[in-house]
matplotlib code that plots the C-alpha trace (Angstrom):
import matplotlib.pyplot as plt

x = [29.7, 27.6, 25.0, 24.8, 24.3, 21.6, 19.9, 20.0, 18.5, 15.7, 14.9, 14.9, 12.6, 10.3, 10.2, 9.4, 6.7, 5.2, 5.2, 3.9, 1.0, 0.1, 0.2, -3.6, -4.1, -4.3, -4.7, -4.7, -1.8, -1.9, 1.3, 0.2, -1.6, -3.8, -2.2, -4.8, -4.5, -0.9, 0.2, 0.6, 4.2, 5.1, 3.7, 5.6, 8.9, 8.1, 7.4, 10.7, 12.6, 11.1, 12.0, 15.6, 15.8, 14.3, 16.5, 19.6, 18.4, 17.9, 21.2, 23.1, 21.3, 22.1, 25.7, 26.0, 24.5, 26.5, 28.8, 32.5, 33.8, 36.0, 39.1, 38.4, 37.7, 40.9, 42.8, 41.3, 42.2, 45.7, 46.1, 44.8, 47.2, 50.1, 49.1, 49.0, 52.4, 53.9, 52.4, 53.9, 57.2, 57.1, 56.2, 59.0, 61.5, 60.2, 60.6, 64.1, 65.1, 63.6, 65.7, 68.9, 68.1, 67.7, 71.0, 72.8, 71.3, 72.6, 76.1, 76.3, 74.7, 73.9, 76.7, 75.7]
y = [42.4, 42.0, 44.3, 42.1, 39.0, 40.7, 41.8, 38.3, 36.9, 39.5, 38.5, 34.8, 35.5, 37.6, 34.8, 32.2, 34.4, 35.0, 31.3, 30.3, 32.8, 31.7, 28.0, 27.8, 30.0, 27.9, 28.8, 27.4, 27.7, 27.0, 26.3, 24.1, 22.1, 23.1, 22.7, 23.0, 23.7, 25.1, 27.2, 30.9, 30.8, 28.1, 30.2, 33.2, 31.2, 29.9, 33.4, 34.7, 31.8, 32.4, 36.1, 35.3, 32.8, 35.3, 38.1, 36.1, 35.0, 38.5, 39.7, 36.9, 37.6, 41.3, 40.6, 38.3, 41.0, 43.9, 45.7, 45.4, 47.6, 50.6, 48.7, 46.0, 48.6, 50.4, 47.1, 46.3, 49.7, 49.3, 46.0, 47.4, 50.3, 48.0, 45.8, 48.9, 50.0, 46.6, 46.5, 50.0, 48.8, 45.7, 47.7, 50.2, 47.3, 45.8, 49.1, 49.6, 46.1, 46.8, 50.0, 48.1, 45.4, 48.1, 49.7, 46.3, 45.6, 49.0, 48.4, 44.9, 44.7, 41.2, 39.6, 38.5]
z = [71.7, 74.9, 73.4, 70.3, 72.5, 74.4, 71.2, 69.8, 73.0, 72.9, 69.3, 70.2, 73.2, 71.0, 68.4, 71.0, 72.5, 69.1, 68.2, 71.6, 71.4, 67.9, 68.2, 68.4, 65.4, 62.3, 58.6, 55.2, 52.7, 49.0, 47.1, 44.2, 46.8, 49.7, 53.1, 55.9, 59.6, 59.5, 62.4, 61.6, 63.0, 60.5, 57.6, 58.9, 58.8, 55.4, 54.1, 55.7, 54.1, 50.7, 50.9, 51.7, 48.8, 46.3, 47.5, 47.1, 43.6, 42.5, 43.9, 42.1, 38.8, 39.1, 39.8, 36.8, 34.5, 36.0, 33.6, 34.2, 36.9, 36.2, 37.2, 34.6, 31.9, 32.7, 32.6, 29.2, 27.8, 29.1, 27.4, 24.1, 24.4, 25.1, 22.1, 19.8, 21.0, 20.4, 16.9, 16.2, 17.4, 15.3, 12.2, 12.9, 13.1, 9.9, 8.2, 9.5, 8.4, 5.0, 4.7, 5.8, 3.2, 0.5, 1.5, 1.4, -2.0, -3.3, -1.8, -3.2, -6.5, -7.7, -9.7, -13.2]

ax = plt.figure().add_subplot(projection="3d")
ax.plot(x, y, z, "-o")
ax.set_aspect("equal")
plt.show()
């Protein structure tokens, strides 16, 4: 934890040094409009932010298009198997009831 704190402090110091040394360096940036005399440090931060935004966008799109995981596929197969078993059981019961009804009809012929 202390190492992480020291690392973060070093990164902040490096960024402050970089920004401080480049304050006098200016450049032009075009993004549907020309922005002149922008510090290089500002453009670096803009580029970094744009990279983060696009990376997150691509990750989200990839996750939305991802095929279902193995667990989801197995669960779907299990549900299908259960539905087929229930259907078989229902058909067997109907067949058994039809046989019982036929036997009852033989035992008790209709009275005329």
